C-alpha positions as CSV (number, residue, x, y, z in Angstrom):
1,M,43.1,-43.0,-7.5
2,T,42.2,-39.6,-8.9
3,D,38.6,-38.4,-9.0
4,K,38.5,-38.9,-12.8
5,E,39.7,-42.5,-12.4
6,I,37.1,-43.2,-9.7
7,I,34.2,-42.0,-11.8
8,L,35.3,-43.8,-14.9
9,E,35.7,-47.1,-12.9
10,Y,32.2,-46.5,-11.5
11,L,30.7,-46.0,-15.0
12,E,32.5,-49.0,-16.5
13,G,31.4,-51.3,-13.6
14,G,27.7,-50.3,-14.1
15,S,27.2,-50.2,-10.3
16,N,23.8,-49.3,-9.0
17,E,25.3,-48.2,-5.7
18,K,24.9,-44.5,-4.8
19,L,28.1,-42.7,-5.6
20,S,29.4,-39.7,-3.7
21,M,31.8,-37.4,-5.7
22,R,31.3,-34.4,-3.5
23,G,34.0,-31.8,-4.3
24,A,35.5,-34.0,-7.0
25,K,37.7,-32.5,-9.7
26,L,36.2,-33.6,-13.0
27,S,36.8,-30.7,-15.4
28,N,37.1,-31.1,-19.2
29,M,36.1,-34.8,-19.2
30,F,34.2,-36.6,-22.0
31,L,31.1,-38.1,-20.3
32,V,28.6,-38.3,-23.2
33,K,25.5,-40.4,-22.5
34,V,26.7,-41.6,-19.1
35,N,24.4,-42.6,-16.3
36,L,25.0,-40.5,-13.2
37,A,21.4,-40.5,-11.9
38,N,21.2,-39.7,-8.2
39,V,25.0,-39.3,-7.9
40,D,26.3,-36.8,-5.3
41,L,28.3,-34.2,-7.3
42,S,27.8,-31.3,-4.9
43,Y,30.6,-28.7,-5.1
44,A,32.4,-30.8,-7.8
45,D,34.3,-29.0,-10.6
46,L,32.8,-30.1,-13.9
47,S,33.8,-27.0,-15.8
48,G,34.2,-27.7,-19.5
49,T,33.0,-31.3,-19.3
50,N,30.9,-32.8,-22.1
51,L,27.8,-34.3,-20.6
52,T,25.7,-34.4,-23.7
53,K,22.6,-36.6,-23.3
54,A,23.9,-37.7,-19.9
55,N,21.4,-39.0,-17.3
56,L,21.7,-36.8,-14.2
57,S,18.2,-37.1,-13.0
58,G,17.9,-36.7,-9.2
59,A,21.6,-35.8,-9.0
60,N,23.0,-33.5,-6.3
61,L,24.8,-30.7,-8.0
62,V,24.5,-28.1,-5.3
63,G,27.3,-25.5,-5.5
64,A,28.9,-27.4,-8.5
65,N,31.1,-25.6,-11.0
66,L,29.4,-26.2,-14.3
67,K,30.8,-23.3,-16.3
68,D,30.9,-24.0,-20.0
69,V,29.6,-27.5,-19.6
70,K,27.8,-29.2,-22.5
71,L,24.5,-30.6,-21.4
72,R,22.6,-30.7,-24.7
73,G,19.7,-33.2,-24.3
74,A,20.8,-34.2,-20.8
75,D,18.2,-35.4,-18.2
76,L,18.4,-33.2,-15.1
77,S,14.9,-33.7,-14.0
78,N,14.5,-33.5,-10.2
79,A,18.1,-32.6,-9.9
80,N,19.3,-30.1,-7.2
81,I,21.5,-27.6,-8.9
82,S,21.0,-24.8,-6.4
83,G,23.9,-22.3,-6.0
84,A,25.8,-23.8,-9.0
85,N,27.7,-21.9,-11.6
86,L,26.2,-22.7,-15.0
87,S,27.5,-19.6,-16.8
88,G,28.1,-20.3,-20.5
89,A,26.7,-23.8,-20.2
90,N,24.8,-25.3,-23.2
91,L,21.5,-27.0,-22.0
92,T,19.7,-27.0,-25.4
93,R,16.7,-29.3,-25.2
94,A,17.7,-30.5,-21.7
95,K,15.2,-32.0,-19.3
96,L,15.0,-29.9,-16.2
97,S,11.4,-30.4,-15.0
98,Y,11.0,-30.2,-11.2
99,S,14.7,-29.3,-10.8
100,K,16.0,-26.8,-8.3
101,L,18.2,-23.9,-9.5
102,V,17.8,-21.6,-6.6
103,E,20.4,-18.8,-6.5
104,S,22.3,-20.4,-9.4
105,N,24.4,-18.4,-11.9
106,L,23.0,-19.0,-15.3
107,T,24.5,-16.0,-17.1
108,D,25.1,-16.4,-20.9
109,A,23.8,-20.0,-20.7
110,V,21.7,-21.6,-23.5
111,F,18.4,-23.3,-22.7
112,T,16.8,-23.3,-26.1
113,G,13.9,-25.7,-26.2
114,A,14.6,-27.0,-22.7
115,N,11.8,-28.5,-20.5
116,M,11.8,-26.6,-17.2
117,V,8.2,-27.3,-16.1
118,E,7.8,-26.5,-12.4
119,A,11.5,-25.8,-12.0
120,N,12.5,-23.6,-9.1
121,L,14.8,-20.7,-10.1
122,M,14.2,-18.3,-7.3
123,F,16.9,-15.6,-6.9
124,A,18.8,-17.1,-9.9
125,N,20.8,-14.9,-12.2
126,L,19.9,-15.5,-15.9
127,H,21.3,-12.3,-17.3
128,N,21.7,-12.5,-21.1
129,T,20.6,-16.1,-21.2
130,N,19.1,-17.7,-24.3
131,M,15.7,-19.3,-23.4
132,I,14.0,-19.4,-26.8
133,G,11.0,-21.8,-26.8
134,V,11.7,-23.0,-23.2
135,H,8.8,-24.7,-21.4
136,L,8.5,-22.9,-18.0
137,V,4.9,-23.9,-17.1
138,K,4.3,-23.2,-13.4
139,A,8.0,-22.5,-12.9
140,E,9.1,-20.5,-9.9
141,L,10.9,-17.4,-11.1
142,S,10.2,-14.9,-8.4
143,F,13.0,-12.4,-7.6
144,V,14.9,-13.7,-10.7
145,N,17.2,-11.5,-12.8
146,L,15.9,-12.0,-16.4
147,S,17.5,-8.8,-17.8
148,S,18.2,-9.1,-21.5
149,V,17.1,-12.7,-21.6
150,N,15.6,-14.1,-24.8
151,L,12.3,-15.8,-23.9
152,S,10.7,-15.4,-27.2
153,S,8.0,-18.1,-27.9
154,A,8.5,-19.5,-24.4
155,N,5.7,-21.1,-22.5
156,L,5.3,-19.4,-19.1
157,A,1.7,-20.4,-18.4
158,G,1.0,-20.2,-14.7
159,A,4.6,-19.2,-13.9
160,Y,5.5,-17.2,-10.8
161,L,7.5,-14.0,-11.7
162,C,6.8,-11.9,-8.7
163,D,9.3,-9.0,-8.4
164,A,11.3,-10.5,-11.2
165,T,13.7,-8.1,-13.0
166,M,12.9,-8.3,-16.7
167,C,14.5,-5.1,-18.1
168,G,14.9,-5.4,-21.9
169,T,13.7,-9.1,-21.8
170,N,12.5,-10.5,-25.1
171,L,9.1,-12.0,-24.5
172,S,7.8,-11.7,-28.0
173,G,5.3,-14.5,-28.8
174,A,5.5,-15.9,-25.3
175,E,2.6,-17.5,-23.5
176,L,1.9,-16.2,-20.0
177,F,-1.6,-17.4,-19.3
178,Y,-2.3,-17.0,-15.6
179,A,1.3,-16.0,-14.8
180,D,1.9,-14.0,-11.7
181,L,4.0,-10.9,-12.5
182,T,3.2,-8.9,-9.4
183,G,5.7,-6.1,-9.0
184,A,7.8,-7.3,-12.0
185,N,10.0,-4.8,-13.7
186,L,9.3,-5.1,-17.5
187,T,11.0,-1.8,-18.4
188,N,11.8,-1.7,-22.2
189,A,10.8,-5.4,-22.5
190,N,9.7,-6.7,-25.9
191,L,6.1,-8.0,-25.3
192,S,5.1,-8.0,-28.9
193,G,2.6,-10.8,-29.6
194,A,2.8,-12.1,-26.1
195,D,-0.3,-13.5,-24.4
196,F,-0.9,-12.3,-20.9
197,S,-4.5,-13.6,-20.7
198,Y,-5.6,-13.5,-17.0
199,A,-2.1,-12.8,-15.9
200,N,-1.6,-10.8,-12.7
201,L,0.3,-7.6,-13.5
202,N,-0.5,-5.7,-10.3
203,G,2.4,-3.3,-9.6
204,A,4.3,-4.3,-12.7
205,N,6.4,-1.7,-14.5
206,L,5.8,-1.6,-18.2
207,Q,7.5,1.7,-19.0
208,G,9.0,1.7,-22.5
209,A,7.8,-1.9,-23.2
210,K,6.8,-2.9,-26.8
211,L,3.2,-3.9,-26.8
212,L,2.5,-4.5,-30.5
213,D,-0.3,-7.2,-30.7
214,T,0.1,-8.0,-27.0
215,V,-2.9,-9.6,-25.3
216,L,-3.4,-8.0,-21.9
217,F,-6.4,-9.3,-19.8
218,T,-6.9,-8.6,-16.2
219,V,-7.4,-11.4,-13.6
220,D,-10.9,-12.7,-13.5
221,K,-11.5,-13.2,-9.8
222,N,-14.8,-15.0,-10.5
223,L,-12.9,-18.0,-12.0
224,T,-12.5,-20.9,-9.6
225,K,-9.1,-22.3,-8.7
226,K,-10.2,-25.5,-10.4
227,S,-10.8,-23.8,-13.7
228,E,-7.5,-22.0,-13.5
229,R,-5.7,-25.3,-13.0
230,M,-7.5,-26.8,-15.9
231,L,-6.4,-24.0,-18.2
232,V,-2.7,-24.2,-17.1
233,D,-2.6,-28.0,-17.3
234,K,-4.0,-27.9,-20.8
235,V,-1.0,-26.0,-22.1
236,V,1.7,-28.2,-20.4
């Protein structure tokens, strides 16, 4: 049986057994609203596949080829997508809370309105990605390439952006309460209307940044860790 036949048989049978499709060839399939929770799809080729509203929670997608995949409204919470290729993928309003996207290629992908609370995107490449209105509360974005990314109206409260590259990034109207931007490069970024209340901007480069109506407060070291957590949790 081919890889495509195996996965279709699995879906039709409604089996609860953990399926391993490691390295499978599943490109250009129609898998809308399917249940692939906890399935091993590491290093699989899913390029061009339609997975709109699919359940991929807890799935292993390490190193998978997800180029141009349709994942609108899909559930990828707690999924491991590290080292995967998601270039050009559409993840509008997808659920990615607590997911791992370490060193993933997310260039030109669309994440509009996605829930990425506490997602780990360390060392990921998000160049030219659309992330309008994304929820990235407490997300790990240190050392991430966010150049030319549209993060307007995004919620980045408590997010970690240490040494992130954000040249030309659009952060207009974004919320960055208590975000850690130590050493971040914000050259020519659009920070108009963004709220950096109590954010850590030590060593950040703001040369050429647009600061119209931007709220910039320094870190209040007298605040307790408990009060910081309460403020961040309030905006989740």
